[in-house]
LOSE-163110 format. One record per atom (N, C-alpha, C): x, y, z. Coordinates in steps of 0.1 Angstrom, whole numbers, padded with zeros to 4 digits, always signed. Layout:
BEGIN
XYZ...
This chain:
BEGIN
+0197-0136+0041+0195-0147+0046+0204-0147+0055+0216-0149+0055+0223-0156+0067+0222-0148+0081+0214-0134+0083+0213-0128+0097+0202-0133+0097+0192-0141+0092+0182-0144+0097+0176-0155+0109+0176-0153+0122+0182-0161+0130+0161-0171+0130+0153-0165+0126+0139-0174+0124+0135-0173+0111+0131-0180+0102+0128-0183+0091+0113-0176+0089+0111-0167+0089+0098-0162+0084+0103-0144+0079+0101-0141+0068+0098-0133+0060+0097-0127+0047+0093-0113+0045+0087-0110+0034+0096-0104+0023+0096-0114+0012+0109-0112+0001+0100-0102-0010+0109-0091-0012+0106-0082-0021+0111-0078-0033+0106-0081-0046+0113-0079-0060+0117-0068-0061+0128-0063-0064+0129-0047-0068+0125-0045-0079+0129-0055-0087+0129-0056-0103+0111-0055-0107+0104-0063-0102+0088-0061-0101+0086-0049-0099+0089-0042-0088+0087-0033-0083+0087-0018-0093+0099-0018-0102+0101-0010-0112+0097-0010-0126+0093-0025-0129+0085-0029-0140+0071-0025-0137+0069-0027-0127+0053-0020-0124+0053-0001-0126+0061+0001-0119+0059+0016-0118+0060+0023-0139+0067+0012-0143+0071+0017-0159+0059+0013-0167+0051+0000-0162+0038+0001-0166+0028+0013-0167+0029+0018-0152+0018+0026-0152+0023+0039-0156+0038+0041-0161+0042+0052-0165+0035+0053-0179+0033+0043-0190+0030+0041-0198+0017+0043-0202+0008+0035-0191-0003+0037-0195-0009+0051-0190-0009+0058-0183-0008+0073-0181-0004+0081-0192+0011+0080-0197+0013+0092-0205+0004+0098-0213+0005+0112-0213+0016+0121-0202+0011+0125-0193+0008+0120-0185+0005+0125-0170+0017+0116-0163+0020+0128-0152+0028+0124-0141+0027+0111-0133+0033+0100-0125+0029+0097-0119+0037+0096-0102+0029+0099-0092+0034+0098-0079+0031+0084-0071+0043+0077-0072+0040+0065-0066+0036+0069-0048+0027+0062-0043+0019+0065-0029+0031+0051-0022+0039+0059-0012+0048+0047-0002+0048+0052+0013+0030+0054+0010+0025+0052+0029+0028+0041+0034+0023+0043+0050+0021+0025+0056+0033+0020+0049+0046+0020+0054+0055+0014+0051+0058+0010+0035+0047+0019+0030+0049+0012+0015+0038-0002+0011+0029+0006+0018+0018-0011+0017+0028-0025+0022+0037-0023+0032+0041-0033+0039+0053-0037+0035+0061-0031+0020+0073-0035+0016+0085-0028+0021+0083-0016+0026+0095-0011+0033+0098+0004+0026+0093+0013+0032+0092+0027+0025+0103+0029+0022+0116+0031+0028+0125+0035+0025+0133+0029+0014+0133+0018+0013+0143+0005+0006+0132+0010-0011+0116+0012-0009+0106+0010-0018+0110+0027-0026+0112+0037-0019+0114+0048-0023+0127+0050-0026+0141+0043-0024+0150+0048-0030+0149+0037-0040+0138+0030-0047+0145+0018-0056+0134+0029-0067+0121+0037-0060+0114+0046-0072+0121+0054-0082+0131+0060-0067+0137+0075-0069+0143+0074-0081+0151+0062-0084+0164+0057-0100+0152+0061-0109+0139+0056-0108+0128+0063-0120+0123+0072-0120+0129+0085-0113+0125+0094-0115+0112+0101-0113+0104+0099-0105+0092+0097-0101+0089+0115-0100+0075+0121-0102+0077+0132-0101+0077+0140-0087+0063+0126-0073+0067+0127-0063+0066+0119-0057+0067+0118-0047+0062+0104-0035+0051+0109-0027+0042+0099-0021+0031+0103-0015+0029+0097-0003+0032+0102+0005+0030+0098+0025+0018+0100+0027+0013+0094+0038+0000+0097+0047+0001+0108+0061+0020+0106+0061+0018+0113+0078+0031+0120+0076+0033+0129+0088+0053+0134+0086+0058+0128+0089+0056+0117+0098+0065+0105+0102+0071+0101+0090+0060+0099+0083+0065+0086+0071+0071+0095+0056+0071+0110+0060+0080+0120+0054+0095+0124+0057+0097+0129+0066+0111+0126+0076+0114+0115+0075+0109+0099+0081+0117+0092+0078+0127+0089+0066+0117+0091+0056+0123+0094+0039+0134+0102+0036+0130+0118+0042+0140+0126+0043+0153+0121+0051+0153+0118+0062+0161+0113+0068+0173+0101+0062+0167+0092+0056+0174+0083+0046+0181+0089+0036+0181+0099+0032+0185+0104+0020+0178+0109+0008+0160+0109+0007+0149+0108-0004+0153+0121-0011+0153+0125-0016+0154+0140-0023+0142+0138-0029+0134+0130-0036+0124+0135-0043+0116+0143-0037+0106+0151-0042+0096+0159-0041+0087+0149-0033+0081+0154-0019+0072+0144-0010+0057+0151-0009+0049+0141-0011+0036+0149-0009+0030+0146+0007+0026+0149+0016+0017+0146+0030+0007+0146+0029+0002+0137+0023-0012+0135+0018-0026+0138+0027-0018+0134+0043-0027+0133+0053-0029+0148+0056-0041+0152+0065-0043+0169+0069-0038+0169+0078-0027+0179+0083-0021+0183+0093-0028+0187+0104-0026+0184+0115-0030+0191+0128-0019+0182+0142-0021+0190+0148-0021+0204+0148-0014+0212+0140-0017+0226+0137-0010+0233+0126+0002+0237+0128+0008+0235+0141+0022+0238+0141+0033+0231+0137+0023+0220+0135+0035+0206+0127+0036+0212+0114+0034+0224+0112+0037+0230+0098+0052+0232+0094+0060+0234+0107+0073+0236+0108+0079+0227+0106+0077+0217+0111+0087+0202+0108+0084+0200+0091+0071+0203+0088+0072+0198+0073+0080+0210+0066+0081+0222+0071+0088+0233+0060+0101+0229+0064+0105+0223+0075+0121+0217+0080+0125+0208+0072+0116+0203+0071+0122+0190+0063+0117+0187+0047+0112+0199+0043+0112+0202+0028+0101+0191+0021+0089+0189+0028+0080+0183+0024+0072+0191+0019+0062+0186+0014+0047+0191+0008+0036+0189+0013+0029+0202+0016+0023+0199+0027+0007+0197+0022-0002+0192+0023-0020+0194+0016-0029+0203+0025-0032+0212+0025-0039+0219+0029-0053+0217+0025-0064+0218+0037-0078+0210+0037-0084+0222+0040-0081+0239+0048-0092+0246+0049-0085+0258+0049-0092+0270+0047-0087+0283+0049-0078+0283+0060-0081+0280+0075-0072+0280+0085-0063+0280+0083-0060+0261+0075-0046+0254+0070-0042+0265+0068-0045+0270+0052-0039+0280+0048-0034+0290+0054-0040+0297+0059-0034+0308+0068-0023+0306+0078-0026+0291+0086-0012+0287+0093-0001+0285+0087-0003+0281+0074+0012+0274+0063+0016+0289+0059+0006+0299+0058+0013+0311+0055+0020+0317+0067+0015+0316+0078+0021+0320+0087+0034+0316+0091+0036+0299+0092+0047+0294+0093+0055+0294+0082+0057+0295+0070+0066+0301+0060+0071+0317+0063+0059+0323+0065+0069+0333+0068+0077+0335+0079+0078+0330+0091+0087+0327+0099+0103+0317+0094+0102+0313+0085+0108+0305+0082+0118+0308+0068+0115+0319+0067+0120+0325+0053+0122+0320+0043+0109+0307+0040+0112+0299+0029+0096+0298+0021+0102+0299+0008+0091+0299-0003+0081+0283+0000+0074+0280+0003+0067+0265+0006+0053+0264-0002+0056+0254-0008+0043+0248-0020+0033+0242-0009+0022+0237-0017+0014+0234-0014+0000+0228-0021-0003+0218-0018-0014+0210-0025-0026+0211-0015-0041+0216-0027-0051+0218-0017-0061+0207-0023-0066+0204-0009-0075+0190-0011-0094+0196-0014-0094+0190-0020-0114+0192-0021-0117+0182-0022-0130+0182-0009-0134+0171-0005-0148+0174-0018-0152+0164-0026-0158+0159-0035-0170+0154-0037-0172+0144-0020-0180+0132-0017-0172+0123-0011-0160+0122-0007-0153+0113+0002-0159+0113+0014-0167+0129+0025-0169+0130+0033-0157+0128+0042-0144+0127+0044-0132+0131+0054-0129+0141+0056-0117+0148+0052-0110+0162+0049-0110+0167+0035-0110+0177+0036-0110+0186+0024-0121+0199+0022-0115+0207+0015-0120+0221+0015-0132+0218+0004-0149+0226+0007-0155+0226-0003-0159+0227-0015-0159+0225-0027-0157+0229-0041-0165+0245-0039-0173+0246-0033-0174+0261-0034-0164+0272-0028-0164+0270-0017-0149+0275-0009-0138+0277-0015-0136+0263-0020-0122+0266-0028-0124+0276-0041-0135+0274-0048-0138+0287-0061-0137+0300-0053-0147+0301-0044-0148+0319-0037-0135+0320-0033-0125+0310-0026-0117+0322-0024-0101+0317-0025-0098+0309-0044-0090+0309-0049-0076+0318-0049-0087+0329-0053-0075+0343-0057-0068+0348-0041-0079+0347-0028-0071+0347-0018-0059+0336-0012-0063+0323-0016-0054+0314-0018-0040+0318-0029-0044+0314-0033-0032+0317-0046-0024+0339-0044-0031+0344-0037-0026+0359-0029-0012+0357-0020-0013+0344-0010-0004+0341-0003+0014+0347-0008+0021+0350-0001+0034+0359-0005+0047+0352-0002+0041+0337+0006+0054+0329+0011+0046+0318+0009+0034+0309+0007+0032+0302+0001+0030+0303-0015+0027+0288-0021+0021+0289-0036+0016+0275-0035+0001+0275-0041-0008+0264-0045-0002+0259-0055+0005+0247-0058+0009+0238-0069-0001+0229-0073-0010+0224-0061-0015+0212-0067-0031+0217-0061-0039+0209-0072-0053+0206-0062-0057+0190-0067-0065+0190-0056-0072+0175-0058-0081+0168-0048-0086+0158-0054-0096+0150-0041-0097+0135-0043-0101+0128-0035-0104+0111-0032-0114+0110-0040-0115+0099-0047-0123+0090-0049-0131+0084-0044-0141+0080-0038-0148+0071-0024-0155+0061-0033-0155+0059-0041-0159+0045-0044-0153+0040-0064-0145+0044-0063-0135+0041-0075-0136+0024-0075-0140+0019-0087-0139+0005-0091-0147-0003-0087-0162+0007-0077-0166+0002-0068-0182+0004-0077-0185+0020-0078-0196+0027-0082-0191+0039-0094-0195+0030-0103-0191+0039-0115-0198+0057-0120-0209+0049-0111-0223+0066-0116-0214+0077-0103-0212+0069-0090-0210+0077-0080-0195+0084-0081-0187+0075-0088-0169+0086-0095-0176+0091-0103-0186+0094-0110-0190+0104-0124-0192+0112-0117-0202+0112-0104-0205+0122-0099-0193+0133-0094-0184+0122-0087-0175+0134-0080-0169+0134-0089-0162+0130-0101-0155+0135-0112-0164+0151-0117-0179+0150-0117-0181+0161-0123-0177+0174-0116-0183+0172-0102-0182+0180-0089-0165+0188-0093-0159+0181-0092-0141+0185-0094-0140+0192-0108-0145+0188-0115-0141+0195-0132-0151+0208-0131-0159+0213-0124-0164+0224-0125-0162+0232-0114-0156+0225-0104-0148+0236-0093-0134+0243-0103-0126+0232-0112-0120+0237-0120-0122+0246-0129-0131+0246-0133-0141+0256-0144-0137+0270-0141-0137+0270-0126-0140+0285-0112-0126+0292-0114-0112+0281-0114-0102+0283-0107-0091+0287-0123-0082+0294-0115-0069+0289-0124-0060+0279-0120-0062+0269-0130-0056+0256-0122-0043+0252-0123-0036+0253-0113-0022+0249-0111-0012+0238-0114-0003+0241-0111+0005+0228-0122+0001+0216-0120-0005+0214-0109-0008+0196-0109-0021+0193-0103-0029+0186-0113-0039+0182-0107-0041+0165-0107-0044+0163-0093-0046+0149-0092-0060+0144-0089-0061+0134-0091-0074+0127-0085-0073+0108-0084-0067+0104-0092-0066+0091-0097-0060+0081-0088-0068+0071-0083-0055+0062-0072-0058+0051-0084-0050+0038-0076-0053+0029-0081-0063+0020-0095-0075+0023-0083-0084+0018-0089-0091+0034-0103-0089+0046-0095-0091+0055-0107-0087+0051-0117-0074+0050-0120-0065+0048-0130-0065+0039-0139-0073+0029-0134-0077+0014-0140-0091+0018-0147-0099+0026-0137-0117+0021-0143-0118+0038-0151-0110+0051-0147-0114+0060-0152-0105+0070-0160-0100+0060-0167-0085+0069-0176-0089+0076-0188-0100+0080-0188-0108+0092-0196-0106+0107-0187-0104+0107-0178-0106+0117-0164-0098+0127-0165-0086+0128-0174-0082+0141-0183-0074+0146-0166-0069+0143-0160-0060+0152-0150-0044+0148-0152-0039+0155-0147-0019+0155-0153-0013+0148-0142-0015+0138-0134-0009+0134-0124-0018+0120-0115-0013+0106-0113-0019+0099-0111-0013+0095-0097-0021+0089-0089-0016+0085-0076-0019+0072-0070-0009+0061-0079-0008+0045-0078-0004+0040-0063-0013+0034-0057-0009+0028-0051-0006+0009-0046-0016+0008-0050-0014-0009-0051-0012-0015-0066-0014-0004-0076-0002-0012-0089+0008-0008-0088+0013-0002-0083+0023+0000-0079+0036-0012-0074+0024-0018-0062+0033-0034-0056+0026-0044-0064+0021-0045-0073+0011-0056-0085-0002-0062-0082-0007-0054-0074-0023-0056-0071-0031-0046-0076-0045-0053-0074-0056-0045-0083-0060-0046-0068-0073-0034-0068-0083-0034-0063-0095-0039-0065-0104-0046-0055-0115-0054-0061-0125-0046-0071-0131-0053-0075-0134-0048-0091-0127-0047-0105-0114-0048-0104-0106-0051-0110-0095-0057-0113-0099-0070-0125-0092-0082-0128-0075-0079-0127-0066-0083-0117-0054-0084-0123-0053-0088-0136-0055-0100-0141-0052-0101-0151-0050-0098-0165-0059-0087-0162-0057-0075-0174-0047-0067-0179-0044-0064-0167-0030-0057-0165-0018-0067-0166-0003-0058-0169+0005-0067-0170+0015-0065-0155+0006-0058-0144+0012-0061-0130+0022-0078-0123+0032-0072-0119+0041-0085-0112+0037-0079-0095+0030-0091-0091+0034-0089-0076+0045-0091-0068+0046-0080-0062+0061-0080-0052+0065-0083-0047+0057-0085-0038+0061-0090-0023+0059-0105-0019+0061-0112-0018+0059-0129-0013+0062-0130+0003+0056-0139+0012+0059-0139+0025+0060-0155+0022+0072-0158+0034+0080-0170+0033+0080-0169+0047+0085-0185+0050+0087-0195+0060+0097-0204+0059+0092-0215+0068+0102-0225+0068+0094-0239+0077+0099-0250+0071+0092-0266+0082+0102-0260+0091+0097-0263+0104+0109-0262+0117+0105-0276+0121+0096-0281+0121+0090-0293+0127+0082-0299+0122+0087-0316+0119+0076-0323+0114+0072-0335+0126+0063-0338+0121+0059-0354+0131+0046-0358+0121+0043-0371+0128+0030-0378+0118+0022-0383+0129+0006-0384+0128-0001-0383+0144-0009-0394+0133-0015-0401+0144-0021-0411+0135-0037-0406+0137-0046-0410+0129-0061-0402+0127-0067-0403+0143-0074-0387+0144-0081-0387+0156-0075-0378+0166-0063-0373+0156-0054-0360+0167-0058-0353+0161-0061-0339+0171-0062-0331+0172-0054-0319+0172-0054-0309+0163-0039-0302+0166-0047-0285+0166-0037-0279+0176-0036-0268+0177-0049-0264+0187-0047-0246+0192-0056-0244+0203-0075-0244+0200-0077-0253+0210-0092-0257+0207-0097-0268+0200-0087-0274+0194-0093-0283+0190-0096-0285+0176-0099-0273+0173-0105-0275+0158-0107-0283+0149-0096-0291+0147-0090-0300+0131-0088-0310+0138-0092-0327+0134-0088-0333+0138-0083-0342+0124-0075-0348+0128-0066-0355+0112-0074-0368+0109-0080-0370+0098-0087-0377+0095-0084-0391+0092-0068-0393+0093-0058-0402+0092-0049-0402+0096-0040-0410+0090-0023-0405+0095-0019-0399+0089-0016-0385+0093-0011-0377+0089+0001-0371+0094+0011-0366+0083+0024-0358+0087+0022-0342+0082+0023-0337+0100+0024-0325+0104+0032-0318+0100+0034-0304+0095+0043-0298+0095+0046-0282+0103+0051-0281+0112+0049-0264+0118+0059-0257+0112+0053-0241+0108+0060-0232+0101+0060-0223+0112+0070-0215+0113+0071-0202+0120+0069-0191+0121+0054-0188+0116+0050-0175+0112+0036-0176+0118+0031-0168+0122+0016-0171+0130+0010-0153+0131-0004-0152+0136-0010-0137+0134-0002-0128+0142+0011-0126+0150+0020-0118+0152+0022-0113+0140+0026-0120+0130+0034-0119+0120+0026-0112+0106+0014-0113+0111+0003-0107+0100-0005-0117+0096-0001-0131+0099-0007-0138+0091-0021-0146+0097-0031-0142+0094-0042-0139+0106-0046-0152+0110-0053-0147+0122-0066-0160+0125-0074-0168+0119-0080-0155+0112-0091-0158+0104-0086-0172+0091-0074-0174+0091-0073-0182+0080-0069-0197+0083-0072-0201+0094-0073-0208+0104-0078-0222+0099-0075-0229+0095-0086-0243+0085-0092-0242+0076-0083-0228+0068-0090-0223+0056-0082-0221+0045-0066-0221+0046-0062-0210+0040-0048-0223+0032-0041-0222+0023-0031-0229+0015-0017-0223+0018-0007-0231+0021+0005-0229+0021+0017-0235+0010+0019-0231+0001+0030-0239-0008+0041-0243-0005+0041-0256-0006+0056-0263-0003+0063-0273-0010+0075-0273-0011+0074-0282-0026+0067-0285-0038+0057-0275-0042+0049-0274-0051+0039-0275-0049+0034-0280-0038+0021-0285-0035+0015-0275-0026+0004-0275-0029-0011-0263-0018-0010-0267-0006-0007-0272+0002-0010-0274+0020-0019-0267+0027-0030-0279+0031-0037-0269+0040-0035-0264+0052-0036-0254+0059-0034-0248+0070-0045-0256+0079-0040-0263+0090-0048-0273+0102-0049-0269+0113-0058-0266+0116-0057-0260+0132-0060-0245+0137-0059-0235+0142-0059-0228+0146-0044-0217+0142-0046-0207+0140-0032-0202+0136-0027-0197+0146-0014-0198+0153-0012-0192+0164-0003-0178+0162+0000-0175+0176+0006-0161+0176+0021-0160+0170+0028-0174+0165+0042-0171+0161+0040-0184+0153+0029-0195+0152+0031-0205+0143+0019-0209+0139+0018-0217+0128+0011-0224+0119+0015-0237+0118+0006-0246+0116+0005-0265+0114-0002-0264+0096+0004-0274+0092+0001-0273+0079+0000-0294+0074-0011-0294+0069-0007-0307+0064-0001-0313+0054+0011-0318+0051+0015-0322+0040+0020-0330+0038+0009-0339+0038+0009-0355+0038+0011-0354+0023+0007-0345+0012+0000-0350+0002+0019-0345-0005+0026-0339-0001+0032-0331-0006+0050-0341-0008+0055-0339-0018+0066-0350-0017+0082-0345-0010+0085-0355+0000+0094-0354+0006+0096-0345+0012+0088-0340+0016+0090-0328+0029+0100-0328+0038+0108-0322+0044+0119-0322+0053+0118-0308+0063+0126-0307+0070+0124-0299+0076+0136-0285+0072+0138-0279+0075+0140-0265+0064+0135-0262+0056+0127-0271+0045+0118-0267+0033+0113-0253+0032+0112-0245+0024+0108-0235+0022+0092-0240+0018+0085-0227+0027+0071-0229+0029+0069-0214+0027+0056-0212+0016+0050-0199+0008+0036-0193+0011+0036-0185+0022+0024-0181+0025+0015-0174+0019+0025-0163+0011+0018-0157-0001+0029-0154-0009+0024-0157-0023+0032-0160-0035+0030-0170-0041+0038-0171-0051+0042-0181-0064+0055-0190-0060+0053-0202-0066+0065-0215-0062+0053-0225-0068+0067-0231-0080+0063-0243-0091+0049-0246-0095+0047-0229-0099+0033-0232-0108+0023-0228-0100+0023-0229-0084+0011-0228-0075+0016-0213-0072+0004-0208-0071+0002-0196-0066-0006-0190-0052-0002-0184-0043-0015-0176-0034-0013-0169-0032-0026-0158-0034-0025-0142-0036-0027-0135-0024-0027-0125-0026-0030-0117-0015-0043-0115-0017-0049-0116-0028-0066-0113-0028-0070-0130-0025-0064-0139-0026-0069-0152-0019-0068-0151+0000-0058-0145+0002-0065-0146+0017-0069-0134+0022-0076-0124+0015-0081-0114+0019-0094-0120+0017-0101-0128+0006-0110-0129+0006-0115-0140+0017-0102-0153+0021-0108-0158+0030-0114-0148+0046-0102-0138+0045-0106-0127+0060-0118-0121+0060-0122-0118+0045-0131-0109+0046-0130-0095+0046-0117-0093+0038-0114-0078+0039-0106-0077+0024-0097-0067+0025-0090-0059+0013-0073-0064+0010-0073-0065-0004-0057-0070-0002-0047-0057+0004-0051-0048+0004-0045-0035+0014-0043-0039+0026-0056-0045+0031-0049-0048+0047-0043-0060+0050-0040-0071+0038-0031-0081+0039-0020-0078+0041-0015-0068+0029-0001-0062+0030+0002-0054+0040-0006-0042+0043-0001-0037+0057-0001-0042+0069-0007-0054+0063-0012-0063+0083+0002-0070+0083+0017-0070+0075+0025-0076+0080+0033-0074+0091+0036-0078+0100+0040-0070+0109+0055-0065+0109+0060-0056+0115+0078-0048+0117+0085-0060+0123+0077-0071+0129+0090-0081+0131+0095-0089+0127+0088-0095+0111+0092-0098+0097+0099-0091+0089+0111-0102+0091+0126-0090+0082+0122-0089+0066+0121-0079+0061+0121-0079+0048+0131-0075+0039+0135-0090+0035+0144-0088+0023+0144-0090+0011+0156-0083+0002+0152-0075-0010+0162-0082-0021+0152-0086-0029+0160-0090-0045+0160-0076-0052+0173-0080-0059+0178-0069-0074+0175-0055-0071+0181-0050-0055+0189-0036-0055+0193-0032-0063
């Protein structure tokens, strides 16, 4: 904290992170848990998050890209790391093998390319086969997977240790989810199942607990949140990240004065305005202008005027004894008042995933409980 020159930061509670992992592990037991730490661990900081989770001995960690996997390896992470994104171009399999990552194979061509890369490396390489049951993004068809299973299992230098699919409507459309699960189960009946079978993300894990697979891929729940359609109050998860700033300027303005670009807000009376050093370049989105609230001294204070690139203004007239330097909670809890990622997502017309991952890299992450 002493090194922060600009009081705008994301506070990450490592104790809450570990708590959430343990709750998930208990919820899905005996299935294994693969925490997903892609997209900078949903904005929480990939390296620090992975280090904290590694102490809990997860089955493996999930990332989206090769770069995310190599970053963790270079930081000393030893756990198995599954690169969930489809590999392209295939020459990149060489990097995956070099860093000891586990790739996803989504086509017969990819399986052949991985076998050739593994043969050249002299290493045995494990992979997971992605089956497209209705997401329509990447993945081999269920019929092709079944028809070619013995071929895939017959490679000398690679081994399929997992098979999985992605649910397109988990938590939103139970009928469509059950349709995908049915397609996947029928495919499993035609093959000799590998070590890992995984389908369920957070939404699927919380709404399709009877799916019966032996590993889950939670993302949001690890960070204490739930997807649309699932009430977080029904689960004991703790939000891990808070977005904070500080009052850097105070001024009293008379009624009628307009605030910020475009003059979209006008003081209805004599008003005490606090300026905070966080804006849309930090991930505090412009859609929150004149709609969101910030917690200062236990009071929810309205954001007034348009959110600027680097600053926002807040009406603190109703708050008690506000001074420069006072903490401002843009997302999180303080004094019994909360502003959640879901609150901000609702205002912006988006999902809590986007609020978290949108917190920019110029916002320092401050870790509690490492």
